Structure formats: C-alpha cells, structure tokens
C-alpha positions in Angstrom: 4.1 4.2 -2.4 1.7 1.5 -1.3 1.8 -2.2 -0.9 -1.4 -3.8 -2.2 -2.2 -7.3 -1.0 -4.9 -9.4 -2.5 -6.2 -12.8 -1.7 -8.9 -14.8 0.2 -6.6 -15.0 3.3 -6.3 -11.3 3.8 -8.2 -11.6 7.1 -5.3 -13.5 8.6 -2.5 -11.0 7.9 -0.2 -11.3 10.9 -0.5 -8.2 13.1 3.2 -8.0 13.9 4.1 -7.6 10.2 2.1 -4.4 10.3 3.7 -3.1 13.4 6.4 -0.5 13.7 8.8 -0.5 11.9 6.6 -0.6 8.9 6.5 -3.7 6.7 8.3 -2.0 3.8 11.7 -0.4 3.5 11.8 3.4 4.1 13.1 4.1 0.6 10.1 2.5 -1.0 7.8 5.3 0.3 10.2 8.1 -0.3 11.8 8.1 -3.7 13.1 11.6 -3.4 15.0 10.8 -0.2 16.4 7.4 -1.0 17.6 6.4 -4.5 15.5 3.6 -6.0 18.7 1.7 -6.8 19.2 0.8 -3.1 18.8 -2.8 -2.3 16.5 -4.0 0.5 18.2 -3.2 3.8 15.9 -1.1 6.1 13.2 -3.4 7.7 14.3 -6.2 5.4 13.1 -8.8 7.8 9.6 -7.3 7.9 9.5 -7.1 4.1 10.7 -10.6 3.6 8.0 -11.9 6.0 5.3 -9.9 4.2 6.4 -11.2 0.9 6.6 -14.8 2.2 3.1 -14.5 3.6 1.8 -13.0 0.4 4.0 -14.3 -2.3 3.7 -12.8 -5.8 1.3 -12.3 -7.5 -0.7 -11.6 -4.3 1.4 -8.5 -3.5 1.9 -5.5 -5.7 3.6 -2.1 -5.4 1.7 1.0 -6.5 3.5 4.3 -6.7 2.6 7.7 -8.0 6.1 7.9 -9.4 7.4 4.5 -10.5 5.0 3.0 -13.1 3.2 6.2 -14.1 3.5 7.8 -17.6 4.3 11.3 -16.2 7.1 10.3 -13.8 8.4 7.0 -15.3 7.5 7.1 -19.1 9.9 4.3 -20.0 9.0 2.2 -16.9 12.7 2.0 -16.1 12.1 3.0 -12.5 9.4 0.4 -12.2 11.6 -2.3 -13.7 14.5 -1.5 -11.3 12.1 -1.5 -8.3 10.6 -4.8 -9.4 14.1 -6.3 -9.9 15.3 -5.1 -6.4 12.2 -6.3 -4.5 11.0 -9.2 -6.6 7.5 -7.6 -6.4 5.6 -6.3 -9.4 5.2 -2.6 -9.8 1.8 -1.6 -11.3 2.1 0.3 -14.6 -1.0 2.6 -14.3 -2.4 5.6 -16.1 -4.4 7.0 -13.2 -2.5 8.1 -10.1 -3.6 7.2 -6.6 -6.3 7.4 -5.4 -7.9 6.9 -8.8 -6.1 3.7 -9.9 -8.3 1.2 -7.9 -9.8 -0.3 -11.1 -6.3 -0.8 -12.6 -5.2 -2.6 -9.4 -8.2 -4.9 -9.4 -7.7 -5.6 -13.1 -4.0 -6.4 -12.5 -4.9 -8.9 -9.7 -7.7 -10.5 -11.6 -5.4 -11.2 -14.5 -3.2 -13.3 -12.3 -3.6 -17.1 -11.9 -5.8 -17.9 -8.9 -7.0 -14.4 -8.4 -9.6 -14.1 -11.2 -12.5 -13.9 -8.8 -10.8 -11.5 -6.3 -13.3 -9.2 -4.7 -12.4 -5.7 -3.5 -13.0 -6.7 0.1 -10.2 -9.3 -0.2 -7.7 -6.5 -0.9 -5.7 -4.5 1.6 -3.9 -1.2 0.7 -1.0 -0.6 3.0 0.4 2.9 2.8 1.6 6.0 4.5 -0.8 8.6 3.1 -4.4 9.2 4.1 -5.2 11.3 1.1 -4.0 8.8 -1.5 -3.6 5.3 0.0 -6.5 5.3 2.5 -8.8 7.2 0.2 -8.0 4.7 -2.6 -8.8 1.7 -0.3 -12.1 3.3 0.7 -13.0 4.0 -3.0 -12.1 0.4 -3.9 -14.2 -1.1 -1.1 -11.0 -2.6 0.3 -9.2 -2.5 3.6 -6.9 0.4 4.2 -3.9 0.1 6.6 -2.3 3.5 7.4 1.3 3.4 8.4 1.4 6.7 10.2 4.9 6.7 11.6 8.3 5.3 10.6 8.3 5.7 6.9 9.6 9.3 6.8 10.7 11.3 9.8 8.1 14.0 10.7 10.4 16.9 9.9 11.0 15.5 6.4 7.3 15.0 5.6 5.5 17.5 3.4 3.2 20.0 5.1 0.2 18.1 3.7 1.5 14.8 5.1 1.9 16.4 8.5 -1.6 17.8 8.3 -3.0 14.3 7.7 -1.9 13.3 11.2 -3.7 16.2 12.7 -6.8 15.5 10.6 -6.8 11.9 11.7 -6.7 12.9 15.4 -9.5 15.4 14.8 -11.7 12.8 13.2 -11.0 10.2 15.9 -12.0 12.7 18.6 -15.3 13.2 16.8 -16.0 9.5 16.7 -15.3 8.9 13.1 -14.3 5.3 12.3 -13.0 3.6 9.2 -15.7 1.9 7.2 -15.7 -1.9 6.9 -15.4 -2.9 3.2 -18.6 -3.8 1.4 -19.3 -7.5 1.8 -17.7 -7.6 5.2 -20.4 -5.7 7.2 -20.9 -7.2 10.6 -17.4 -8.6 10.7 -14.6 -7.4 12.9 -11.7 -5.9 11.0 -8.6 -8.2 11.0 -6.5 -5.1 11.6 -8.0 -4.1 15.0 
C-alpha cells in the first residue's frame, strides 16, 4: 500500500515524518498480516502529522488489494479503510505500478488540484517494484520506506530481494532520477 501526496508544497515535506518508524501504520502496508478493521494505533502520531500536513484531498491511499476490482469488487475494504483513516482510497482498475494516470486523474478532479503536475506528487511506499517504479513512470518523487513496515522475516522473497537489488544499484552509482520539470533542483528528500 502506498501513500500518494499531491500539492505544490510537496518540496517542504518534513523530513522527520518520513523517518523511522514509517509515516503510516504497519497494518496499512500488510493487509494479510493485520486485519483492515484495526483502528489507527501503530505510528499514529506520524500518521496524524502526515495527514495534518497534507490534509485530504492532498493525500490518497493506493493499494493493490483495497480498491481494486479483483481483490475488492464491492469496494467494502476500501470504504472501511477510508472510514478508519479519514483518507480516500483510490478505486482503480490498473494495479501498481500501472495506475499512475488514475492517481493523477483523481487528484486533478479535486478542488484546488486541477492543475497538479506529476512532479508535484510524492509516492511513499515500501516496494521498489511497485511504488518506486510507479513514481518513476509518473514523473513523480518516490520515497521508499525500506524498513519498519513488515519485519524482514515476514517479507516475501521478492520484497527481500529488492533490498539487495537496491544495495547493488547504489554500489554501481545508480541514483534516483529527479522528476521531469525539477531538473537541476535538489530533491527535498535528501
């Protein structure tokens, strides 16, 4: 599950909100480990601060389970998650990383965000292959929450492999791209 944040002030996202523990409750990124009916308790302070800094509609939950036709056909899971977090859950046909256009369309339909550009969006998530790839494809900022969402031993083999891939890429000098339209600017997340 990802938090998508959109707005002109994306460049001033407080660094401490993105620090460990992650800015969203553990159960939000692990629907199979934590029932969706849980109320906000883990990392509630970080979540409340994130939501206060980016009040709805500038924050959105995007999940490959809640809000998708294959996993949540009646959208009951999305409705429950929205009720428990007071943050909209995107109902989308394409799963991550392919739902970028649906995310931008959602934001642009909100009052005050009609002219939102992709480089004014940050995708905060725990998966490189879905969340970071989606941010890159959208031309947005990607914020990878590597640790703290799910304990390493509970992560899937593929999720554990992503950490090794990241280290391998860093050793070879690969760096994250700056979103189009922000070339020459320093990333607000560094």
